[in-house]
N, C-alpha and C positions, 0 to 999 in steps of 0.2 A: 553508528550514532546512537546515543542513549536517548530514548524518547521519554525518559522519566524526568522531564523538566518542562517548564512552560516554553512554548515555541514563540517565535517573534510575533509581536503584536501586529506587524504588517501583514501577517498571514491571515487570510480571510476564510479560506475553504480548502479542504483536501477532498479530491474525488478519486476513487480507486475503481477502475474499470477492468473487468476480467470475464472470462468465459466459464460457465459452470462445468463444462465437460471437456474443453480443449486442453490438450497436454501442454500447450505453450503457456497457459496461465497457472500451472501447477504450483509455482512458488508463491502465489498470492493467496491460496486457499488451503483448507485442511486436507491432509493426505488420507483421511479416513475413506475417501471415495475411491482410492487407488490401491492396487495390489502391488505396486512397485515399491520394494523396500528401500530404494535409494532416496526416495522423496521423504524429506523430513516430516515427522508427524506434527511438528510444531511450526505452523506456517505463519506468515506475516500478519494476516488479518486477525487470526485467532489470538496470537500472542501480543501484538502491538496495539490493536484498537483499544482495549481497556486501559492500557497505560497512557496512551495519548489523550483519551477522554478524561481520565482521572486528573491529569495535570493541565488540561485545556478544556474545561467543561463547556465553554460557550463556543468552541470552534466546531463548525459543521464538518463532520467526516462522513462522506457519502460513499457507500459501496454499491456499485452498479454491476450486476451480472447479466450477461446476455450471450446466447449461443454464438460462437464465432467471433466474438469481440477480442481484439488483440489486448493483451495485458498491458496496462499503463496507468500511471498516476499523474494527476493534474494538481497543481497548487495555484490557487488564485491569491494574489497579493493586493495590497491597497492600490488605488488608482487603476484598477482593471488589468494589471499586469498578470499574465497567466503563463506558467511554465509547465512542462511535462517531461516525463522520462518513459521510455519503452521498457517493458519488463518481460517480454516474451522469452520463454525458455531459460529463465534464471532460477536459481535455487532460492530458498527463503533467505539465506544469509546475503546473497547478492541483491535480492529485492530490498532488504533492510538497508544495505549500503547505498543503493541508488536513491531510495526515498530520503535517506539522511542527507545526501548531497543536495537533492532538490530542495528540501525544506531549509537547509542552512544557506542557500544562495540568496 
């Protein structure tokens, strides 16, 4: 999904939860912290957050890091509807695809 557009007005908030150090959250954060060359250096948060905020400046996009937290993204829509996807052990491309599916639903 291209995040270079305004998202649905029904979307009220995006929350990204991940672990600072856990390998299961690697696809959600920069690979600078890791010596594994297979992990993409351009990760979802670093690459997509600025684009999402540029096209949706009033949309809250919260990034919460805590040790041991499973990687997942929550989307809150109007009328209190909340959906989420699990992102543990996914690459940055897979994370982008899953988040795109979540936000387009």
